[in-house]
Rosetta silent file (secondary structure, phi, psi, omega in degrees, C-alpha in Angstrom):
SEQUENCE: XXXXXXXXXXXXXXXXXXXXXXXXXXXXXXXXXXXXXXXXXXXXXXXXXXXXXXXXXXXXXXXXXXXXXXXXXXXXXXXXXXXXXXXXXXXXXXXXXX
SCORE:     score description
SCORE:     0.000 S_00000001
   1 L     0.000  -42.748 -177.256   37.565   36.662   41.139 S_00000001
   2 H   -59.266  -47.053 -177.441   36.556   39.686   43.245 S_00000001
   3 H   -71.731  -30.518  173.457   40.117   40.640   44.140 S_00000001
   4 H   -63.390  -38.902  178.335   41.273   40.112   40.570 S_00000001
   5 H   -70.331  -27.349  179.119   38.632   42.594   39.486 S_00000001
   6 H   -83.751  -29.488 -174.075   39.853   45.037   42.136 S_00000001
   7 H  -111.606  -46.624 -174.588   43.590   44.688   41.468 S_00000001
   8 H   -84.233  -47.775 -177.368   44.363   43.155   38.060 S_00000001
   9 H   -59.833  -40.368  176.059   41.554   44.366   35.789 S_00000001
  10 H   -58.587  -33.959  175.880   42.162   48.045   36.684 S_00000001
  11 H   -64.830  -39.445  177.862   45.748   47.598   35.473 S_00000001
  12 H   -67.342  -44.819  177.929   44.455   46.237   32.185 S_00000001
  13 H   -59.047  -46.396 -179.475   41.917   49.075   31.893 S_00000001
  14 H   -61.357  -42.358 -178.250   44.655   51.627   32.650 S_00000001
  15 H   -66.807  -39.535 -177.623   46.985   50.082   30.077 S_00000001
  16 H   -74.760  -46.169 -171.710   44.371   49.970   27.320 S_00000001
  17 H   -96.802  -18.660 -176.872   42.690   53.350   27.808 S_00000001
  18 L  -131.406   45.465 -170.877   45.428   55.459   29.420 S_00000001
  19 H   -50.914  -44.732 -176.986   48.550   53.999   27.820 S_00000001
  20 H   -60.770  -29.437 -178.578   50.871   57.042   28.094 S_00000001
  21 H  -136.733   43.629 -174.115   50.433   57.173   31.898 S_00000001
  22 H   -63.484  -34.227 -179.007   48.866   53.814   32.687 S_00000001
  23 H   -65.413  -41.294  178.126   50.927   53.173   35.836 S_00000001
  24 H   -63.018  -43.555  179.974   49.714   56.411   37.432 S_00000001
  25 H   -65.612  -40.580  178.727   46.105   55.581   36.528 S_00000001
  26 H   -62.127  -41.406  177.392   46.465   52.055   37.902 S_00000001
  27 H   -63.207  -39.332  176.641   47.755   53.488   41.187 S_00000001
  28 H   -61.656  -43.984  177.212   44.747   55.838   41.297 S_00000001
  29 H   -57.733  -44.987 -178.980   42.457   52.827   40.794 S_00000001
  30 H   -66.664  -38.678  179.508   44.208   51.023   43.640 S_00000001
  31 H   -65.949  -28.605  178.245   44.050   54.080   45.910 S_00000001
  32 H   -71.029   -5.865  172.414   40.293   54.306   45.440 S_00000001
  33 H   -64.953  -16.987  177.384   40.165   50.989   47.297 S_00000001
  34 H   -62.039  -16.395  176.326   40.382   53.258   50.356 S_00000001
  35 H   -61.267  -18.689  178.917   36.643   53.746   49.856 S_00000001
  36 H   -77.239   -0.355  177.045   36.385   50.384   51.620 S_00000001
  37 H   -58.978  -25.727  179.646   37.389   52.048   54.882 S_00000001
  38 H   -67.042  -13.486  178.553   33.653   52.279   55.589 S_00000001
  39 H   -66.613  -23.573 -177.059   33.613   48.500   56.058 S_00000001
  40 H   -67.546  -16.371  179.541   35.173   48.914   59.515 S_00000001
  41 H   -87.287   -6.448 -177.250   31.854   50.270   60.807 S_00000001
  42 L   -80.574  146.076  174.555   29.948   47.114   59.845 S_00000001
  43 L  -122.357  116.822   -6.002   28.932   44.512   62.381 S_00000001
  44 L   -71.107  163.794 -177.807   30.220   41.922   61.781 S_00000001
  45 L   -55.626  -44.612  179.534   33.284   43.385   60.067 S_00000001
  46 L  -127.382  132.145  174.771   33.141   40.775   57.267 S_00000001
  47 L  -140.280  110.511 -176.355   30.117   38.881   56.043 S_00000001
  48 L   -60.899  -22.449 -178.190   30.555   36.865   52.849 S_00000001
  49 L   -99.640   15.872 -179.233   26.784   36.969   52.270 S_00000001
  50 L  -104.883  135.965  175.006   26.413   40.751   52.568 S_00000001
  51 L   -87.111  124.232 -179.199   26.052   43.040   49.578 S_00000001
  52 L   -67.508  -33.435 -174.464   28.208   46.146   50.017 S_00000001
  53 L   -65.994  125.957 -179.303   26.066   48.271   47.722 S_00000001
  54 L    66.060   17.849  173.665   23.714   50.467   49.745 S_00000001
  55 L  -109.382  -54.088  179.196   24.952   48.913   52.986 S_00000001
  56 L   -82.947  145.596 -175.332   28.223   50.713   53.694 S_00000001
  57 H   -55.307  -40.849 -179.157   28.115   54.553   53.778 S_00000001
  58 H   -85.637    5.788  177.687   30.553   55.083   50.893 S_00000001
  59 H  -116.988   12.627 -179.096   28.744   52.417   48.851 S_00000001
  60 L   -77.879  165.202  177.612   25.250   53.958   49.034 S_00000001
  61 H   -62.381  -33.171  177.810   23.300   55.142   46.020 S_00000001
  62 H   -65.551  -43.807  178.106   23.853   58.726   47.213 S_00000001
  63 H   -63.438  -42.329  179.940   27.617   58.216   47.288 S_00000001
  64 H   -62.870  -38.341  174.761   27.493   56.586   43.851 S_00000001
  65 H   -59.827  -42.287  176.374   25.579   59.606   42.552 S_00000001
  66 H   -60.495  -38.474  178.626   28.408   61.760   43.916 S_00000001
  67 H   -65.917  -36.496  175.396   30.926   59.587   42.065 S_00000001
  68 H   -64.175  -38.952  179.305   28.969   60.185   38.845 S_00000001
  69 H   -65.534  -28.100  176.850   29.124   63.927   39.501 S_00000001
  70 L   -68.007  -11.795  176.256   32.906   63.639   39.784 S_00000001
  71 L   -71.030  -22.517 -174.161   32.902   62.700   36.087 S_00000001
  72 L   -68.085  -56.152  178.064   32.068   66.303   35.182 S_00000001
  73 L   -71.334  134.837 -178.356   35.307   68.087   36.170 S_00000001
  74 H   -60.722  -33.894 -177.179   38.216   66.881   34.058 S_00000001
  75 H   -67.596  -24.501 -178.241   40.556   66.849   37.096 S_00000001
  76 H  -108.315    5.767 -173.803   38.453   64.259   38.962 S_00000001
  77 H   -62.597  -44.434 -178.622   37.374   62.131   35.998 S_00000001
  78 H   -66.908  -38.633  176.502   39.878   59.291   36.483 S_00000001
  79 H   -62.194  -42.551  179.157   39.064   59.122   40.201 S_00000001
  80 H   -62.514  -44.583  179.083   35.361   58.991   39.319 S_00000001
  81 H   -60.777  -42.968 -179.684   35.921   56.201   36.800 S_00000001
  82 H   -64.867  -43.208  179.062   37.923   54.259   39.381 S_00000001
  83 H   -65.569  -42.211  179.088   35.273   54.714   42.090 S_00000001
  84 H   -66.676  -37.175  175.560   32.460   53.738   39.735 S_00000001
  85 H   -63.195  -41.094  177.931   34.422   50.699   38.601 S_00000001
  86 H   -59.543  -44.462  179.821   34.887   49.748   42.259 S_00000001
  87 H   -65.262  -38.427  177.283   31.128   50.029   42.824 S_00000001
  88 H   -62.454  -43.745  178.340   30.487   47.927   39.703 S_00000001
  89 H   -59.950  -45.001  178.556   32.846   45.258   41.002 S_00000001
  90 H   -67.402  -34.541  178.212   31.060   45.213   44.352 S_00000001
  91 H   -66.157  -36.219  177.358   27.661   45.139   42.612 S_00000001
  92 H   -62.276  -37.628  175.358   28.749   42.071   40.642 S_00000001
  93 H   -59.240  -37.047 -179.291   29.444   40.381   43.985 S_00000001
  94 H   -63.282  -29.895  177.756   25.851   41.113   44.962 S_00000001
  95 H   -67.167  -34.936  179.482   24.669   39.048   41.989 S_00000001
  96 H   -70.980  -30.762 -177.548   26.563   36.022   43.317 S_00000001
  97 H   -73.330  -39.630 -174.264   25.004   36.424   46.761 S_00000001
  98 L   -59.363    0.000    0.000   21.393   36.556   45.563 S_00000001
């Protein structure tokens, strides 16, 4: 379910809300998966019972606040939406862990 929300649902979102250039928007959504590069600093690298939100540096509340601020300039709005969607997806995982 988690990977479907990271890969498939963004394509659906892009198609519904950004129809004229949905493929470009979907690629932007996929590229924002690079925010997960901060996972390489975690010990252990993967822990199925760990909540990413406020654990990894690019998943902290401060980073998320920065992603909200990216909504303001029109040029970064789609990137901000993609990053916030990514954080929402990871937050949903945290509900399953609890």
